[in-house]
N, C-alpha and C positions, 0 to 999 in steps of 0.2 A: 503493501501500500504507501511506503514512504517513496519508494522509485516511483510511481505514479502519480504521487502529487505533486514532486519536485519536476518532472518531466511535463504536467502540465502548464505549473508555474512558468516555467521557461521559456515554452512557446510562448504563451500568451502574452508574458514578457517583454519579448525580443519585437512585438506588434507596436507601433507607436499608436498610443489610442487616447492622448492627451483630448481632453476638451478644450474648448476656447471662447470663454465668456462674448466675447467683442463679435461672434456670430450668430446670425438668427435665425440658422437651419435647424433642424433635428434629425440625427444628432448633429454636433457643433461643427465636429469635423468627418470625415470620409473613412479616418483610418478604424471609426468604430463599426462603424458598418463592416468592412474587412474583417476585424474579430466576429463581429456576430453572427456572418455567414458560415465563419469558422466551427462555432459553438453549436450552430443549426446541422452542420452535418455530422457534427460530433454528436451529438443527442440523438440522433438518427442510426448512427452505429452504434453506438452504445443498447438502443431497443424504446428510446425512449417516444413517447405515443403523443400526437396534437400537435408537431415541431411547429414554431410559426416564428417569422420576423416580420412586423409590421414595416411600413416605409419611412417609421421614425424611428428604427432599427432596435425597438424591443422583442427581445426573443423570449418566448414562453415553451415551455413544454409540459407532459404530464405522466406520470407515473401511476398508473391505477391501481387500487387496490388489490389485493391480494386476503381478504376477507371478509367476510359476508358481515361483521359487525358494522353498525350505523357510526360513523368515526366524523368529525371533521375535517373537511379538506383544508391543510396544512401547506403553507408556501416557503419556498426560501428565494432567496434575493442576492444579488451581488451587482455589483456596476462594472462596468465596460472600462469607462475612461480611466484617465489617468488625471494626477494633480497637474496643475498651473504653474505652480511654485517652482517649479525644475523640470529642466528638459527631461525629456521620456522619449527622447527619438534614439535609436543607436544602443538602446540597454543592451548590455552584455551580461548577464549573471553568471556567478560566481558561487562555486559548490565548495563549502566548506567543511571538510569532512571531521568529526573527532573532535569539535573547537577546543582547544588545548588553556584556552581562559588566558593570552596572552594579546598582545596588539594583531591586527588584522591590516597588513599593507594594501589597500585597497588598488592605490594605484604609487607606485614608486616614482614614477617622471613628476607627480604632481603632488608629492608628499601627501597622499592622503591616507588618511591611517584611522580606523575604528578603533579605539581604546577605551579599556574598561575603565580607565581614568577619567576620557569626560563621559562617557555613557556606564555608568556603575551596572545598572542592573545587566550589562553584555557577559558579566561572571556568572552570572544564574544559570547561564547557557552552556558551560562546558561540559563538553561531552555529546553537545546536540551535533546534528548535521543542521549546517546555516546556509541559507541562500541569501548571498550578498548582493551589492553593487561593482563593478570596476572603478567607483570615484568620478564618476564623469557625468552619470546620471542619475536619476531617480530608480528605483526597482520595479514599480509598480505595485507591489504586492497589496497595495490598496488600489484596487480593491480584488485584483487576480489571484491572491492566495484565495479569496472568497468564491472564485469561479470553480477553480480548481478542486475547493474542499467540496463544494456541491457537484459538481461531476463526478469525483470519483464517490461518492456517499453513493450518488444516484447508481452506478454501475454495480459497487459493491451489492446493494441492495436485488439489484434485477439478477445478480451472479449468484443470488442466495436466498431466493425463493422462500425459504423455510421462516426467514424473519416476517413476521407477520406486521403491515400496516394497513393505514386507509390510503386514499387516494392523496398524491403529492403532487404539488405544482411548483417548477422552479421559474426564476425569471433572469435575466441579465439586461439590463436597464442603461441609458445611455446619462453622460452629464450628471451624474450626480455629484461631482467636486464644483459646479458652478451652480449647482443649488435647483436644478433644471429635472431631476432624473423622473420626480412621479408627474412632471407636468403635464404628459400625454399619455399616460399609464393608465391602461383600462381596468379597474379594477373589478368590475362587473364581466368582463371576461377571463381575467385572471379565476376568479371564484373561489378563491380561500376564505376562509373562518379568520384565521390568525395567520401571520407570517414570522418569517424571522432573518433579518439581513446578516448576511456575513461578512459582516467588517468594521469588527471591534479589531483590539489590538492586541495586547500580553494574554497567555495564557488565563483563562477564565473569567474574562470581561465578559459581564452581562449586564447590559443596560435599558433602562426605559424609560429616562428622562435624559431630555436634549437642551439645548439653549433656547431661549426663544431669540430670533435672529433677524436684523435687519442691514441692508446695505443704504449707504449714505452718498452720493456725489455733493461734492459742493465746487461752485463753480467761482473762480475770483476773476474779475475784469477789471484790468488797469487803462491807464492812457501812457502811450509811450511817448516819451519826447528826448531829444537829444541831448544827454547828461549835463550837456555846456550850458544849455539854456533852459534848463529844469526845474528852477526854484519856482514854486507855486502853481506850475503847471502840472509836472509828473504823478503819475498816481500807479506806486509798483505793486500788481497783481499777486508776485509772489511774496511782496512782505504781508499782505493782507493775511494769505495764507499762514504764515507763519504764525503771524498774531490769533490766527484764529486758533489752531492748533494747541497755543500757548495757554488759550484760555479753557482747555480740556484740563480734566481732574490727571495730572501726570502718573498718578499711583495706580489709575484704574487702566492700566493697558496689560496687554496678554504677558509681558515678563515680568507681571508682579502680581499677578492673580492667580489664585489656584480653587478647586474644588466648587465652592457654587457661587463664587466673584465673579463678578460681572466685568465688561470692558468695552471701551472705545481700540478698535485699533485702525491705526492708519497704515492701509495697505500698500498706497502710493499717492506719490506729489511728483505732477509733471508741470513745466509750463514756463513761461520768463515773463515781463513787467507787464507785456499785455494781458494776457490769460496765462492762470494759475489753476490747475483742478487739484482736488483732494479727494480720495477716496477713503471710505472708511467702513467696516463692516462694526456692526452694534451687537453686542450679545450679554444675556442674563437667563437665569434659568424662571427667576421670579416675574411673572408678567407685570404687575405693577412695576416694579424697579428697571424693567424693560421698556415700559412706556415713557416711563420717569427719563430714561438716558435720550430718546430720540426725542421728548421735550427740550431736554439740557440742551441740547444741540441745535435743537432751531431756536432756544432763546438765546444763545451765541450767535448765530447769523443775525438774527432781531438786532441784537445790540451793534453790529459791526454795520449794518446796515443801516442802522439811525446815524452811527459817526460818516463814513463813505458814500451814502445814497442807496438807494433799494436795489439799483440797478446792476449796483456792481458786485454785490454778492447772491448765488441764487445756489438755494438747496433742493435737492430733488434726493427723497426718501422713500425709501418700500419697504415691508415688511418681505423675508426671503421663508421662514419657517417657524412653528411653535413648540412649546415644550410637551413631547408627545406623553407624557404621565397623566395628563388630564385624560386621554383617551385609553391607555392600558389600565392603569389603576382599576376601573370597573369591572376590568374580565383578567385578574392576575393569575389567572390559572396557566394562563401564556406564560408567564416567567415562570411560576413554579414549576412547571413539566420542565422548563430549559434545565432550571436548578438542578433538580433530581437526577435530570439525566445527567448532569456534570460531576454532580457527589458520586453517583454512581461509578462512575470512571475513576473515582478517586481523585478530582479535579477540584481545587477550593474554590466557588463562585467569587467574583470580585464586584460586588454591583454598587457599581458610583454612577455618579453623573455623567455623562459624555458632555466633554469641554468641545461640544462641537455639536453638528447633526448628521443624520443618514436619511438615506433614502425613506425610512421610516418614522421619521417627525413628520413627513408631509403626509404619508400614508397613511398613519394612524388617524389623522384628521380627514381621511378619503373614506373611512369606513374600514379600514383593514389595520388592525391593532398589529404592530410587528417592532417587537424590541430587538437589540442587536446581539452578536457572539462574535467571541473572540476568532481571530483567524491564525495570531501565533506572530503577527509582525511588529516591530519596533521603528522608530525613528521615521515614520510616513513622509513622504513630501521631501527628501532630499536625498543627498549621496551617499549619506551615510545610514539610510533604509538596508533592514535585514527583514529576515521571516526562519522562522527554527523550525525546519521540515518535520521535528519531531513533534512538535506543538501541532501543525497542520494537520498529521493523522491525530492526534488527539478531539480536532476541528472535526472530524468526519466523522470519527466514532460518537461526537454529540450529536451529531445530526441523525446518525443511524438509530441512536438510543431515543430522542425525542419521538421519532416517529413510531418506535416498538412502544413507548409510552402510551402514548394516544390512545394504540389499539388494546394497550392491558387494560388501560382505566374506562374502556369504554363499555 
């Protein structure tokens, strides 16, 4: 099983499927369709039924029930795209067998080293088989590890019909990393009562709380005049942008927060004297505090509009997703069964809020309660990303255990 899940991950990782938030198509990049078509062929090849991929790149398939019991249809999802934070083109995964606990030189020429000194959790993987990057790209285990785990679990269940389960639906979705994953997802066609995203990190993660999330674009408009004759005339948009950012609480940023603490995150600043754009993401688990954060940014903009003129600063803000806890707590059995499955495998569940979001955040509000399960990965979205193949196997076994528990409890 370990070789199978590694082989799948490496195949998927080598395909460039980065999403693009500036694209208006679905999926946002053609590489996602390329991988989607490969997954369709693979699903058919292992014996899945009702295998489809629609024009938007959503792949769905069915594993029929092999029991006469009345069991709710359960779904498993993973996303096809990889993050935009770091290049995902030309990924060359490396396999580190029997990790010895020492530094891993990812790239000698660029002096890129994956070290337990910088990443203390790495020490806990001594003896594991790790899949890493070559130091020049991200790996894409987020969420190609999840795809590999679902595919491997389905193949195992097909090969072992003595393991009883109800109807299982799987889906592989585009554009999760840019917040659009469920936008064109057909919940009714998927037809599951509950689902799980295989999109978590380290072993044992089981999450049903996410951030409330919004994105903001602040456009500062200046007036450029030759600096030699600028007195009393020039308005520097870049300086207005700096002033605005300086009015936000410096300690409420990702690098200073943890747990349930929310933040304002300046993701990019781009411009010049004439026009400067600030892009933010706003996050908080508490809905009231979330609304307060949005109001805070809006009030800062208003102060600067009064100072420089309303036409000089324009704020565009939109909600992206909400905390799925509100929708999952009324059907807590979906979490309890996953927890029991992990415990049966000797895995200690880590039930903590996601400091982020998954497709499940939106799907839960679309009528499909969808908590999130670990994949075994660490350091997502960058050159230091890696995944434990040993823990990927445990993720596969968790899926298999979950579907058997639903059957046993029916």
